All heavy atoms as TSV, in Angstrom:
chain	resi	resn	atom	element	x	y	z
A	1	MET	N	N	-60.578	-135.110	14.363
A	1	MET	CA	C	-61.257	-134.117	15.179
A	1	MET	C	C	-62.558	-133.708	14.498
A	1	MET	O	O	-62.624	-133.585	13.288
A	1	MET	CB	C	-60.389	-132.882	15.370
A	1	MET	CG	C	-59.118	-133.078	16.160
A	1	MET	SD	S	-58.310	-131.520	16.445
A	1	MET	CE	C	-58.633	-131.296	18.152
A	2	ASP	N	N	-63.512	-133.465	15.293
A	2	ASP	CA	C	-64.776	-133.035	14.723
A	2	ASP	C	C	-64.840	-131.505	14.685
A	2	ASP	O	O	-64.046	-130.795	15.295
A	2	ASP	CB	C	-65.948	-133.633	15.502
A	2	ASP	CG	C	-65.934	-133.237	16.966
A	2	ASP	OD1	O	-64.959	-132.618	17.399
A	2	ASP	OD2	O	-66.926	-133.544	17.665
A	3	ILE	N	N	-65.790	-131.013	13.957
A	3	ILE	CA	C	-65.918	-129.572	13.725
A	3	ILE	C	C	-66.256	-128.831	15.020
A	3	ILE	O	O	-65.765	-127.726	15.256
A	3	ILE	CB	C	-66.969	-129.307	12.634
A	3	ILE	CG1	C	-66.464	-129.869	11.302
A	3	ILE	CG2	C	-67.272	-127.832	12.530
A	3	ILE	CD1	C	-67.435	-129.748	10.172
A	4	ALA	N	N	-67.022	-129.439	15.895
A	4	ALA	CA	C	-67.399	-128.785	17.150
A	4	ALA	C	C	-66.175	-128.553	18.032
A	4	ALA	O	O	-66.032	-127.481	18.636
A	4	ALA	CB	C	-68.435	-129.617	17.881
A	5	ALA	N	N	-65.272	-129.524	18.092
A	5	ALA	CA	C	-64.065	-129.388	18.909
A	5	ALA	C	C	-63.151	-128.309	18.339
A	5	ALA	O	O	-62.580	-127.503	19.081
A	5	ALA	CB	C	-63.328	-130.722	18.999
A	6	ILE	N	N	-63.024	-128.298	17.037
A	6	ILE	CA	C	-62.182	-127.274	16.386
A	6	ILE	C	C	-62.768	-125.884	16.614
A	6	ILE	O	O	-62.047	-124.935	16.916
A	6	ILE	CB	C	-62.038	-127.575	14.878
A	6	ILE	CG1	C	-61.237	-128.860	14.657
A	6	ILE	CG2	C	-61.366	-126.413	14.165
A	6	ILE	CD1	C	-61.197	-129.325	13.228
A	7	SER	N	N	-64.059	-125.770	16.499
A	7	SER	CA	C	-64.725	-124.492	16.726
A	7	SER	C	C	-64.530	-124.020	18.165
A	7	SER	O	O	-64.271	-122.838	18.418
A	7	SER	CB	C	-66.210	-124.620	16.412
A	7	SER	OG	O	-66.888	-123.425	16.724
A	8	SER	N	N	-64.644	-124.927	19.102
A	8	SER	CA	C	-64.457	-124.592	20.516
A	8	SER	C	C	-63.024	-124.139	20.779
A	8	SER	O	O	-62.798	-123.158	21.500
A	8	SER	CB	C	-64.792	-125.796	21.372
A	8	SER	OG	O	-64.543	-125.518	22.722
A	9	MET	N	N	-62.054	-124.843	20.226
A	9	MET	CA	C	-60.651	-124.464	20.407
A	9	MET	C	C	-60.358	-123.104	19.782
A	9	MET	O	O	-59.647	-122.290	20.364
A	9	MET	CB	C	-59.736	-125.538	19.811
A	9	MET	CG	C	-59.680	-126.793	20.640
A	9	MET	SD	S	-58.668	-128.161	19.980
A	9	MET	CE	C	-57.603	-127.459	18.790
A	10	LEU	N	N	-60.925	-122.849	18.626
A	10	LEU	CA	C	-60.721	-121.565	17.952
A	10	LEU	C	C	-61.327	-120.423	18.759
A	10	LEU	O	O	-60.712	-119.362	18.907
A	10	LEU	CB	C	-61.326	-121.607	16.552
A	10	LEU	CG	C	-61.155	-120.348	15.700
A	10	LEU	CD1	C	-59.689	-120.034	15.479
A	10	LEU	CD2	C	-61.866	-120.524	14.370
A	11	SER	N	N	-62.509	-120.658	19.304
A	11	SER	CA	C	-63.160	-119.644	20.131
A	11	SER	C	C	-62.347	-119.357	21.386
A	11	SER	O	O	-62.163	-118.203	21.771
A	11	SER	CB	C	-64.566	-120.108	20.502
A	11	SER	OG	O	-65.167	-119.181	21.361
A	12	GLN	N	N	-61.858	-120.388	22.030
A	12	GLN	CA	C	-61.042	-120.216	23.231
A	12	GLN	C	C	-59.753	-119.472	22.903
A	12	GLN	O	O	-59.311	-118.610	23.651
A	12	GLN	CB	C	-60.728	-121.560	23.855
A	12	GLN	CG	C	-59.971	-121.464	25.171
A	12	GLN	CD	C	-59.718	-122.833	25.790
A	12	GLN	OE1	O	-59.975	-123.864	25.168
A	12	GLN	NE2	N	-59.222	-122.830	27.010
A	13	SER	N	N	-59.160	-119.781	21.771
A	13	SER	CA	C	-57.941	-119.089	21.346
A	13	SER	C	C	-58.203	-117.607	21.112
A	13	SER	O	O	-57.392	-116.756	21.494
A	13	SER	CB	C	-57.407	-119.737	20.066
A	13	SER	OG	O	-56.318	-119.007	19.559
A	14	ASN	N	N	-59.339	-117.288	20.511
A	14	ASN	CA	C	-59.686	-115.882	20.280
A	14	ASN	C	C	-59.898	-115.126	21.587
A	14	ASN	O	O	-59.479	-113.975	21.727
A	14	ASN	CB	C	-60.934	-115.779	19.405
A	14	ASN	CG	C	-60.659	-116.108	17.957
A	14	ASN	OD1	O	-59.524	-116.041	17.504
A	14	ASN	ND2	N	-61.701	-116.494	17.226
A	15	VAL	N	N	-60.545	-115.777	22.547
A	15	VAL	CA	C	-60.765	-115.143	23.846
A	15	VAL	C	C	-59.437	-114.881	24.550
A	15	VAL	O	O	-59.212	-113.800	25.109
A	15	VAL	CB	C	-61.693	-116.016	24.726
A	15	VAL	CG1	C	-61.720	-115.525	26.163
A	15	VAL	CG2	C	-63.093	-116.036	24.144
A	16	GLN	N	N	-58.526	-115.843	24.501
A	16	GLN	CA	C	-57.217	-115.673	25.123
A	16	GLN	C	C	-56.442	-114.537	24.451
A	16	GLN	O	O	-55.781	-113.738	25.116
A	16	GLN	CB	C	-56.418	-116.967	25.049
A	16	GLN	CG	C	-56.907	-118.045	25.976
A	16	GLN	CD	C	-56.153	-119.346	25.799
A	16	GLN	OE1	O	-55.463	-119.549	24.798
A	16	GLN	NE2	N	-56.289	-120.242	26.776
A	17	GLN	N	N	-56.546	-114.463	23.132
A	17	GLN	CA	C	-55.857	-113.408	22.398
A	17	GLN	C	C	-56.423	-112.035	22.767
A	17	GLN	O	O	-55.668	-111.086	22.993
A	17	GLN	CB	C	-55.976	-113.646	20.898
A	17	GLN	CG	C	-55.190	-112.649	20.068
A	17	GLN	CD	C	-55.308	-112.939	18.571
A	17	GLN	OE1	O	-56.196	-113.678	18.145
A	17	GLN	NE2	N	-54.416	-112.368	17.802
A	18	GLN	N	N	-57.727	-111.913	22.861
A	18	GLN	CA	C	-58.347	-110.644	23.227
A	18	GLN	C	C	-57.977	-110.243	24.661
A	18	GLN	O	O	-57.750	-109.066	24.940
A	18	GLN	CB	C	-59.869	-110.720	23.076
A	18	GLN	CG	C	-60.334	-110.820	21.637
A	18	GLN	CD	C	-59.905	-109.619	20.813
A	18	GLN	OE1	O	-59.913	-108.493	21.279
A	18	GLN	NE2	N	-59.513	-109.878	19.576
A	19	ALA	N	N	-57.913	-111.202	25.557
A	19	ALA	CA	C	-57.514	-110.909	26.936
A	19	ALA	C	C	-56.071	-110.418	26.979
A	19	ALA	O	O	-55.753	-109.456	27.690
A	19	ALA	CB	C	-57.683	-112.142	27.812
A	20	GLY	N	N	-55.207	-111.045	26.214
A	20	GLY	CA	C	-53.804	-110.610	26.151
A	20	GLY	C	C	-53.676	-109.205	25.604
A	20	GLY	O	O	-52.887	-108.389	26.107
A	21	ILE	N	N	-54.441	-108.893	24.581
A	21	ILE	CA	C	-54.419	-107.555	23.993
A	21	ILE	C	C	-54.915	-106.522	25.000
A	21	ILE	O	O	-54.347	-105.436	25.124
A	21	ILE	CB	C	-55.241	-107.523	22.694
A	21	ILE	CG1	C	-54.525	-108.314	21.596
A	21	ILE	CG2	C	-55.505	-106.093	22.236
A	21	ILE	CD1	C	-55.334	-108.519	20.336
A	22	SER	N	N	-55.945	-106.855	25.749
A	22	SER	CA	C	-56.471	-105.932	26.761
A	22	SER	C	C	-55.433	-105.654	27.849
A	22	SER	O	O	-55.266	-104.517	28.276
A	22	SER	CB	C	-57.730	-106.505	27.405
A	22	SER	OG	O	-58.753	-106.615	26.452
A	23	VAL	N	N	-54.731	-106.686	28.284
A	23	VAL	CA	C	-53.693	-106.506	29.301
A	23	VAL	C	C	-52.565	-105.633	28.754
A	23	VAL	O	O	-52.067	-104.742	29.451
A	23	VAL	CB	C	-53.160	-107.869	29.781
A	23	VAL	CG1	C	-51.916	-107.706	30.636
A	23	VAL	CG2	C	-54.232	-108.609	30.548
A	24	LEU	N	N	-52.181	-105.849	27.519
A	24	LEU	CA	C	-51.119	-105.033	26.918
A	24	LEU	C	C	-51.553	-103.577	26.768
A	24	LEU	O	O	-50.749	-102.661	26.978
A	24	LEU	CB	C	-50.711	-105.600	25.562
A	24	LEU	CG	C	-49.893	-106.888	25.612
A	24	LEU	CD1	C	-49.664	-107.415	24.201
A	24	LEU	CD2	C	-48.569	-106.647	26.307
A	25	LYS	N	N	-52.813	-103.336	26.432
A	25	LYS	CA	C	-53.312	-101.958	26.326
A	25	LYS	C	C	-53.258	-101.265	27.674
A	25	LYS	O	O	-52.886	-100.094	27.772
A	25	LYS	CB	C	-54.731	-101.939	25.770
A	25	LYS	CG	C	-54.809	-102.179	24.291
A	25	LYS	CD	C	-56.244	-102.084	23.790
A	25	LYS	CE	C	-56.323	-102.340	22.298
A	25	LYS	NZ	N	-57.706	-102.251	21.811
A	26	MET	N	N	-53.636	-101.994	28.740
A	26	MET	CA	C	-53.565	-101.405	30.082
A	26	MET	C	C	-52.118	-101.094	30.454
A	26	MET	O	O	-51.829	-100.040	31.026
A	26	MET	CB	C	-54.183	-102.342	31.113
A	26	MET	CG	C	-55.692	-102.438	31.026
A	26	MET	SD	S	-56.487	-103.321	32.384
A	26	MET	CE	C	-55.598	-104.838	32.489
A	27	ALA	N	N	-51.204	-101.986	30.112
A	27	ALA	CA	C	-49.788	-101.759	30.416
A	27	ALA	C	C	-49.258	-100.555	29.643
A	27	ALA	O	O	-48.469	-99.767	30.176
A	27	ALA	CB	C	-48.970	-103.002	30.087
A	28	MET	N	N	-49.698	-100.392	28.406
A	28	MET	CA	C	-49.264	-99.233	27.623
A	28	MET	C	C	-49.791	-97.943	28.238
A	28	MET	O	O	-49.087	-96.923	28.270
A	28	MET	CB	C	-49.742	-99.368	26.183
A	28	MET	CG	C	-48.975	-100.380	25.369
A	28	MET	SD	S	-49.645	-100.620	23.711
A	28	MET	CE	C	-49.658	-98.977	23.045
A	29	GLY	N	N	-51.021	-97.959	28.734
A	29	GLY	CA	C	-51.590	-96.778	29.383
A	29	GLY	C	C	-50.823	-96.397	30.638
A	29	GLY	O	O	-50.547	-95.218	30.878
A	30	VAL	N	N	-50.458	-97.397	31.426
A	30	VAL	CA	C	-49.686	-97.138	32.644
A	30	VAL	C	C	-48.308	-96.588	32.284
A	30	VAL	O	O	-47.821	-95.640	32.915
A	30	VAL	CB	C	-49.566	-98.422	33.489
A	30	VAL	CG1	C	-48.555	-98.261	34.599
A	30	VAL	CG2	C	-50.912	-98.805	34.055
A	31	ALA	N	N	-47.670	-97.154	31.260
A	31	ALA	CA	C	-46.349	-96.691	30.849
A	31	ALA	C	C	-46.412	-95.252	30.337
A	31	ALA	O	O	-45.530	-94.442	30.633
A	31	ALA	CB	C	-45.773	-97.615	29.779
A	32	ALA	N	N	-47.444	-94.920	29.593
A	32	ALA	CA	C	-47.593	-93.548	29.102
A	32	ALA	C	C	-47.808	-92.578	30.251
A	32	ALA	O	O	-47.232	-91.482	30.269
A	32	ALA	CB	C	-48.750	-93.469	28.114
A	33	SER	N	N	-48.600	-92.975	31.213
A	33	SER	CA	C	-48.835	-92.127	32.386
A	33	SER	C	C	-47.545	-91.920	33.177
A	33	SER	O	O	-47.237	-90.799	33.598
A	33	SER	CB	C	-49.898	-92.766	33.276
A	33	SER	OG	O	-50.066	-92.028	34.447
A	34	ASN	N	N	-46.795	-92.983	33.367
A	34	ASN	CA	C	-45.523	-92.876	34.078
A	34	ASN	C	C	-44.539	-91.994	33.315
A	34	ASN	O	O	-43.797	-91.223	33.920
A	34	ASN	CB	C	-44.910	-94.250	34.309
A	34	ASN	CG	C	-45.647	-95.045	35.349
A	34	ASN	OD1	O	-46.415	-94.493	36.129
A	34	ASN	ND2	N	-45.434	-96.350	35.366
A	35	GLY	N	N	-44.532	-92.080	32.010
A	35	GLY	CA	C	-43.657	-91.242	31.197
A	35	GLY	C	C	-44.009	-89.774	31.321
A	35	GLY	O	O	-43.126	-88.921	31.466
A	36	ASN	N	N	-45.303	-89.472	31.288
A	36	ASN	CA	C	-45.731	-88.085	31.438
A	36	ASN	C	C	-45.375	-87.542	32.812
A	36	ASN	O	O	-44.951	-86.389	32.944
A	36	ASN	CB	C	-47.237	-87.963	31.194
A	36	ASN	CG	C	-47.615	-88.207	29.755
A	36	ASN	OD1	O	-46.796	-88.050	28.855
A	36	ASN	ND2	N	-48.847	-88.601	29.529
A	37	SER	N	N	-45.534	-88.367	33.836
A	37	SER	CA	C	-45.165	-87.942	35.187
A	37	SER	C	C	-43.668	-87.681	35.294
A	37	SER	O	O	-43.241	-86.721	35.926
A	37	SER	CB	C	-45.563	-89.010	36.205
A	37	SER	OG	O	-46.949	-89.186	36.224
A	38	LEU	N	N	-42.886	-88.521	34.667
A	38	LEU	CA	C	-41.433	-88.352	34.690
A	38	LEU	C	C	-41.018	-87.064	34.002
A	38	LEU	O	O	-40.156	-86.332	34.499
A	38	LEU	CB	C	-40.747	-89.554	34.035
A	38	LEU	CG	C	-39.231	-89.551	34.008
A	38	LEU	CD1	C	-38.673	-89.557	35.427
A	38	LEU	CD2	C	-38.718	-90.748	33.241
A	39	VAL	N	N	-41.633	-86.756	32.883
A	39	VAL	CA	C	-41.312	-85.520	32.163
A	39	VAL	C	C	-41.652	-84.304	33.005
A	39	VAL	O	O	-40.865	-83.349	33.095
A	39	VAL	CB	C	-42.059	-85.480	30.806
A	39	VAL	CG1	C	-41.989	-84.100	30.184
A	39	VAL	CG2	C	-41.483	-86.508	29.860
A	40	SER	N	N	-42.798	-84.314	33.664
A	40	SER	CA	C	-43.168	-83.171	34.496
A	40	SER	C	C	-42.235	-83.046	35.700
A	40	SER	O	O	-41.860	-81.942	36.088
A	40	SER	CB	C	-44.616	-83.267	34.946
A	40	SER	OG	O	-44.798	-84.341	35.834
A	41	MET	N	N	-41.835	-84.164	36.287
A	41	MET	CA	C	-40.901	-84.110	37.410
A	41	MET	C	C	-39.558	-83.558	36.975
A	41	MET	O	O	-38.938	-82.768	37.702
A	41	MET	CB	C	-40.717	-85.510	38.015
A	41	MET	CG	C	-41.868	-85.970	38.851
A	41	MET	SD	S	-41.745	-87.676	39.460
A	41	MET	CE	C	-40.033	-87.878	39.825
A	42	LEU	N	N	-39.090	-83.946	35.802
A	42	LEU	CA	C	-37.808	-83.445	35.309
A	42	LEU	C	C	-37.856	-81.955	35.019
A	42	LEU	O	O	-36.905	-81.230	35.301
A	42	LEU	CB	C	-37.378	-84.214	34.060
A	42	LEU	CG	C	-36.897	-85.637	34.287
A	42	LEU	CD1	C	-36.637	-86.332	32.959
A	42	LEU	CD2	C	-35.636	-85.643	35.133
A	43	SER	N	N	-38.970	-81.468	34.482
A	43	SER	CA	C	-39.066	-80.041	34.198
A	43	SER	C	C	-39.106	-79.239	35.494
A	43	SER	O	O	-38.499	-78.168	35.589
A	43	SER	CB	C	-40.283	-79.742	33.333
A	43	SER	OG	O	-41.474	-79.991	34.043
A	44	GLU	N	N	-39.783	-79.747	36.520
A	44	GLU	CA	C	-39.808	-79.072	37.813
A	44	GLU	C	C	-38.429	-79.076	38.455
A	44	GLU	O	O	-38.006	-78.078	39.041
A	44	GLU	CB	C	-40.820	-79.732	38.737
A	44	GLU	CG	C	-42.259	-79.515	38.325
A	44	GLU	CD	C	-43.235	-80.299	39.178
A	44	GLU	OE1	O	-42.813	-80.829	40.233
A	44	GLU	OE2	O	-44.404	-80.382	38.788
A	45	ALA	N	N	-37.707	-80.175	38.330
A	45	ALA	CA	C	-36.367	-80.260	38.903
A	45	ALA	C	C	-35.422	-79.298	38.193
A	45	ALA	O	O	-34.569	-78.667	38.830
A	45	ALA	CB	C	-35.844	-81.690	38.808
A	46	THR	N	N	-35.583	-79.166	36.878
A	46	THR	CA	C	-34.746	-78.246	36.119
A	46	THR	C	C	-34.991	-76.807	36.551
A	46	THR	O	O	-34.048	-76.037	36.758
A	46	THR	CB	C	-35.025	-78.392	34.608
A	46	THR	OG1	O	-34.773	-79.739	34.224
A	46	THR	CG2	C	-34.150	-77.472	33.792
A	47	LYS	N	N	-36.253	-76.444	36.738
A	47	LYS	CA	C	-36.589	-75.086	37.178
A	47	LYS	C	C	-36.005	-74.805	38.554
A	47	LYS	O	O	-35.452	-73.729	38.795
A	47	LYS	CB	C	-38.100	-74.889	37.199
A	47	LYS	CG	C	-38.718	-74.820	35.831
A	47	LYS	CD	C	-40.231	-74.689	35.928
A	47	LYS	CE	C	-40.869	-74.753	34.561
A	47	LYS	NZ	N	-42.331	-74.732	34.636
A	48	SER	N	N	-36.118	-75.749	39.471
A	48	SER	CA	C	-35.603	-75.524	40.815
A	48	SER	C	C	-34.083	-75.443	40.809
A	48	SER	O	O	-33.499	-74.670	41.574
A	48	SER	CB	C	-36.087	-76.608	41.769
A	48	SER	OG	O	-35.565	-77.862	41.403
A	49	MET	N	N	-33.426	-76.195	39.954
A	49	MET	CA	C	-31.964	-76.110	39.848
A	49	MET	C	C	-31.540	-74.750	39.305
A	49	MET	O	O	-30.569	-74.163	39.776
A	49	MET	CB	C	-31.421	-77.227	38.951
A	49	MET	CG	C	-31.388	-78.579	39.605
A	49	MET	SD	S	-30.247	-78.660	40.983
A	49	MET	CE	C	-28.696	-78.509	40.139
A	50	GLU	N	N	-32.263	-74.247	38.311
A	50	GLU	CA	C	-31.929	-72.942	37.753
A	50	GLU	C	C	-32.095	-71.852	38.801
A	50	GLU	O	O	-31.270	-70.943	38.895
A	50	GLU	CB	C	-32.806	-72.648	36.543
A	50	GLU	CG	C	-32.473	-73.474	35.321
A	50	GLU	CD	C	-33.462	-73.284	34.185
A	50	GLU	OE1	O	-34.469	-72.581	34.393
A	50	GLU	OE2	O	-33.229	-73.854	33.118
A	51	LEU	N	N	-33.140	-71.938	39.598
A	51	LEU	CA	C	-33.363	-70.931	40.639
A	51	LEU	C	C	-32.339	-71.038	41.760
A	51	LEU	O	O	-31.971	-70.035	42.363
A	51	LEU	CB	C	-34.774	-71.049	41.201
A	51	LEU	CG	C	-35.902	-70.606	40.272
A	51	LEU	CD1	C	-37.250	-70.885	40.914
A	51	LEU	CD2	C	-35.771	-69.132	39.943
A	52	SER	N	N	-31.872	-72.228	42.049
A	52	SER	CA	C	-30.907	-72.379	43.132
A	52	SER	C	C	-29.538	-71.841	42.737
A	52	SER	O	O	-28.780	-71.392	43.588
A	52	SER	CB	C	-30.786	-73.839	43.550
A	52	SER	OG	O	-30.175	-74.601	42.539
A	53	VAL	N	N	-29.204	-71.857	41.452
A	53	VAL	CA	C	-27.918	-71.350	40.995
A	53	VAL	C	C	-27.930	-69.827	40.972
A	53	VAL	O	O	-26.994	-69.188	41.451
A	53	VAL	CB	C	-27.571	-71.919	39.601
A	53	VAL	CG1	C	-26.322	-71.284	39.045
A	53	VAL	CG2	C	-27.406	-73.420	39.681
A	54	GLN	N	N	-28.972	-69.220	40.425
A	54	GLN	CA	C	-29.089	-67.763	40.337
A	54	GLN	C	C	-30.506	-67.370	40.762
A	54	GLN	O	O	-31.364	-67.105	39.927
A	54	GLN	CB	C	-28.812	-67.285	38.915
A	54	GLN	CG	C	-27.382	-67.563	38.476
A	54	GLN	CD	C	-27.125	-67.143	37.048
A	54	GLN	OE1	O	-28.051	-66.931	36.291
A	54	GLN	NE2	N	-25.870	-67.035	36.700
A	55	PRO	N	N	-30.763	-67.296	42.073
A	55	PRO	CA	C	-32.136	-67.084	42.533
A	55	PRO	C	C	-32.711	-65.706	42.217
A	55	PRO	O	O	-33.918	-65.552	42.144
A	55	PRO	CB	C	-32.046	-67.303	44.044
A	55	PRO	CG	C	-30.618	-67.066	44.381
A	55	PRO	CD	C	-29.839	-67.465	43.168
A	56	ASN	N	N	-31.874	-64.692	42.039
A	56	ASN	CA	C	-32.379	-63.334	41.794
A	56	ASN	C	C	-32.447	-62.967	40.324
A	56	ASN	O	O	-32.887	-61.873	39.988
A	56	ASN	CB	C	-31.516	-62.304	42.536
A	56	ASN	CG	C	-31.595	-62.503	44.040
A	56	ASN	OD1	O	-32.654	-62.804	44.563
A	56	ASN	ND2	N	-30.478	-62.322	44.720
A	57	LEU	N	N	-32.022	-63.838	39.461
A	57	LEU	CA	C	-32.021	-63.545	38.030
A	57	LEU	C	C	-33.449	-63.409	37.517
A	57	LEU	O	O	-34.279	-64.294	37.679
A	57	LEU	CB	C	-31.307	-64.660	37.255
A	57	LEU	CG	C	-31.144	-64.432	35.758
A	57	LEU	CD1	C	-30.235	-63.226	35.501
A	57	LEU	CD2	C	-30.546	-65.661	35.104
A	58	GLY	N	N	-33.769	-62.256	36.959
A	58	GLY	CA	C	-35.080	-62.010	36.385
A	58	GLY	C	C	-36.117	-61.549	37.389
A	58	GLY	O	O	-37.276	-61.377	37.034
A	59	ALA	N	N	-35.717	-61.364	38.636
A	59	ALA	CA	C	-36.681	-60.977	39.657
A	59	ALA	C	C	-37.011	-59.480	39.596
A	59	ALA	O	O	-38.094	-59.057	39.946
A	59	ALA	CB	C	-36.163	-61.336	41.040
A	60	ASN	N	N	-36.055	-58.649	39.145
A	60	ASN	CA	C	-36.239	-57.195	39.109
A	60	ASN	C	C	-36.044	-56.666	37.686
A	60	ASN	O	O	-35.202	-57.160	36.945
A	60	ASN	CB	C	-35.229	-56.499	40.028
A	60	ASN	CG	C	-35.380	-56.932	41.463
A	60	ASN	OD1	O	-36.493	-57.097	41.934
A	60	ASN	ND2	N	-34.258	-57.133	42.145
A	61	ILE	N	N	-36.825	-55.656	37.364
A	61	ILE	CA	C	-36.706	-55.007	36.047
A	61	ILE	C	C	-36.463	-53.523	36.286
A	61	ILE	O	O	-37.248	-52.860	36.996
A	61	ILE	CB	C	-37.965	-55.218	35.207
A	61	ILE	CG1	C	-38.215	-56.691	34.967
A	61	ILE	CG2	C	-37.836	-54.493	33.873
A	61	ILE	CD1	C	-39.517	-56.990	34.267
A	62	ASP	N	N	-35.420	-52.965	35.702
A	62	ASP	CA	C	-35.114	-51.544	35.830
A	62	ASP	C	C	-35.633	-50.836	34.604
A	62	ASP	O	O	-35.137	-51.048	33.492
A	62	ASP	CB	C	-33.604	-51.366	35.968
A	62	ASP	CG	C	-33.213	-49.941	36.296
A	62	ASP	OD1	O	-34.096	-49.144	36.621
A	62	ASP	OD2	O	-32.003	-49.646	36.213
A	63	ILE	N	N	-36.642	-49.986	34.762
A	63	ILE	CA	C	-37.250	-49.297	33.603
A	63	ILE	C	C	-37.130	-47.778	33.754
A	63	ILE	O	O	-38.117	-47.056	33.747
A	63	ILE	CB	C	-38.725	-49.735	33.429
A	63	ILE	CG1	C	-39.500	-49.589	34.738
A	63	ILE	CG2	C	-38.828	-51.165	32.936
A	63	ILE	CD1	C	-40.999	-49.788	34.564
A	64	GLN	N	N	-35.923	-47.291	33.853
A	64	GLN	CA	C	-35.717	-45.853	33.912
A	64	GLN	C	C	-35.619	-45.312	32.494
A	64	GLN	O	O	-35.046	-45.929	31.622
A	64	GLN	CB	C	-34.437	-45.530	34.671
A	64	GLN	CG	C	-34.529	-45.848	36.153
A	64	GLN	CD	C	-33.244	-45.500	36.891
A	64	GLN	OE1	O	-32.290	-45.084	36.285
A	64	GLN	NE2	N	-33.265	-45.692	38.200
A	65	ALA	N	N	-36.157	-44.107	32.306
A	65	ALA	CA	C	-36.140	-43.499	30.991
A	65	ALA	C	C	-34.975	-42.570	30.810
A	65	ALA	O	O	-34.422	-42.001	31.644
A	65	ALA	CB	C	-37.439	-42.732	30.743
């Protein structure tokens, strides 16, 4: 093999590797976003469940002296 062919193959390999890394970074960003959305949905569901069990708890404060 000549040096030009080896250089071309190495360059192509580097480009493929960089493209793969970019795709993985995008996938990680999507997964992080989905995780954050899931956490917020779970916290909202927990709050609504607590209110449905005891809806009047904490609604009134008696401050007589």
